[in-house]
C-alpha positions as a printed Julia matrix, in Angstrom:
70×3 Matrix{Float64}:
 -145.59  -268.03  108.93
 -145.63  -271.73  108.03
 -142.69  -273.01  106.03
 -143.07  -275.18  102.99
 -140.96  -278.27  102.39
 -138.27  -276.52  100.35
 -137.88  -273.81  103.01
 -137.47  -276.48  105.67
 -134.88  -278.32  103.57
 -132.95  -275.09  102.95
 -132.98  -274.29  106.65
 -131.72  -277.76  107.54
 -128.95  -277.62  104.93
 -127.86  -274.16  106.07
 -127.71  -275.26  109.71
 -125.63  -278.31  108.8
 -123.21  -276.06  106.87
 -122.82  -273.93  110.0
 -122.32  -276.97  112.24
 -119.76  -278.82  110.13
 -116.22  -278.34  108.97
 -114.64  -279.48  105.78
 -114.51  -277.92  102.35
 -115.79  -281.07  100.63
 -118.84  -281.32  102.87
 -119.61  -277.61  102.53
 -119.28  -277.83   98.75
 -121.77  -280.7    98.59
 -124.23  -278.96  100.91
 -124.01  -275.67   98.98
 -124.55  -277.61   95.76
 -127.65  -279.19   97.31
 -128.93  -275.69   98.22
 -128.38  -274.53   94.64
 -130.23  -277.54   93.25
 -133.07  -276.87   95.68
 -133.34  -273.34   94.26
 -133.51  -274.78   90.74
 -136.39  -277.03   91.8
 -138.17  -274.1    93.48
 -137.99  -271.98   90.32
 -139.14  -274.9    88.17
 -142.11  -275.56   90.44
 -143.06  -271.86   90.49
 -143.04  -271.8    86.68
 -145.14  -274.95   86.52
 -147.64  -273.48   88.98
 -147.85  -270.24   87.01
 -148.37  -272.13   83.76
 -151.05  -274.35   85.28
 -152.87  -271.34   86.74
 -153.14  -269.87   83.22
 -154.65  -273.06   81.75
 -158.32  -274.04   81.81
 -158.19  -277.48   83.43
 -160.76  -280.25   83.67
 -162.29  -280.22   87.18
 -161.05  -283.74   88.03
 -157.54  -283.0    86.8
 -157.45  -279.7    88.67
 -158.5   -281.44   91.89
 -155.8   -284.12   91.49
 -153.16  -281.46   90.82
 -154.34  -279.54   93.88
 -154.07  -282.67   96.05
 -150.51  -283.17   94.8
 -149.64  -279.56   95.59
 -149.11  -278.35   92.03
 -151.92  -275.77   92.11
 -153.53  -273.82   94.92
């Protein structure tokens, strides 16, 4: 199953947490993982909202190219 960008970032952050020591570094990396989850949820909501809207064909194509709609 292909991973998307946020899955790849999460995997990289998790592996760095496992490979490093230091409470400060782990705190920053865990915070980055939490922020990544916030962005994921936000993007899912945006995608759901856009899928419910009747979009102009040109706008829909541009949003598809940018990865906002499927």
